[in-house]
PADOSE-164630 format. One record per residue (C-alpha): x, y, z; residue number from 1. Coordinates in steps of 0.25 Angstrom, whole numbers. Layout:
- east,north,up,dodren
- X,Y,Z,NUM
...
END
This chain:
- east,north,up,dodren
- 260,-103,276,1
- 259,-112,263,2
- 256,-126,264,3
- 270,-131,259,4
- 277,-122,270,5
- 267,-127,280,6
- 268,-142,276,7
- 284,-141,277,8
- 283,-136,291,9
- 276,-148,296,10
- 285,-158,302,11
- 286,-171,293,12
- 280,-180,304,13
- 268,-171,305,14
- 264,-170,291,15
- 256,-183,290,16
- 248,-178,302,17
- 247,-164,295,18
- 241,-171,283,19
- 231,-179,291,20
- 226,-167,299,21
- 225,-158,286,22
- 217,-169,280,23
- 208,-169,292,24
- 206,-154,292,25
- 202,-154,277,26
- 193,-166,279,27
- 186,-160,291,28
- 184,-147,285,29
- 177,-153,273,30
- 168,-162,281,31
- 165,-150,290,32
- 160,-142,278,33
- 153,-154,272,34
- 161,-154,259,35
- 174,-159,254,36
- 187,-151,256,37
- 188,-139,246,38
- 198,-138,235,39
- 207,-128,242,40
- 208,-136,255,41
- 211,-149,247,42
- 222,-141,240,43
- 228,-136,253,44
- 227,-150,259,45
- 234,-157,247,46
- 245,-146,246,47
- 248,-148,261,48
- 248,-163,259,49
- 258,-161,247,50
- 267,-152,256,51
- 267,-161,267,52
- 276,-171,259,53
- 270,-184,264,54
- 271,-197,257,55
- 258,-203,251,56
- 257,-213,262,57
- 258,-202,273,58
- 247,-194,266,59
- 238,-206,265,60
- 240,-210,280,61
- 237,-196,284,62
- 225,-194,276,63
- 220,-208,281,64
- 222,-204,295,65
- 215,-191,293,66
- 203,-199,287,67
- 203,-209,299,68
- 203,-198,309,69
- 192,-190,302,70
- 183,-203,302,71
- 186,-206,316,72
- 178,-194,322,73
- 165,-187,319,74
- 171,-174,324,75
- 182,-171,314,76
- 186,-158,320,77
- 188,-163,334,78
- 197,-174,328,79
- 205,-165,320,80
- 207,-155,332,81
- 212,-167,340,82
- 222,-171,329,83
- 227,-157,327,84
- 229,-155,342,85
- 237,-168,343,86
- 245,-165,331,87
- 249,-151,337,88
- 251,-155,351,89
- 265,-150,356,90
- 267,-143,343,91
- 274,-130,346,92
- 273,-124,332,93
END
C-alpha cells in the first residue's frame, strides 16, 4: 500500500497520534543505530506527514509530544511499545 492510500485510511482523529508515533519510530531507529535518520526514511516520514493532511499546529504539537515522550525515558523501545499498544487497544482492524 502506498503512503497516500495508507494515510487516507487513518481516521482523522487518529492522524496526530500517527504522526507522533511515526516520529518516535524514526527518532528511536536513528538513536539505536547511533546516527541520524537516513534520507529514504526521512523522505517516507515527510511524505506520510504531507498525506495526513494535518494543520501546521497539529504537526508541531505532535512532534513536540513525541520529543517530550522520547526525553521522558531512557528505554525508548519500551515507551514506544507502550504507546503503540495503547493506540491500538480495542482496534479490530
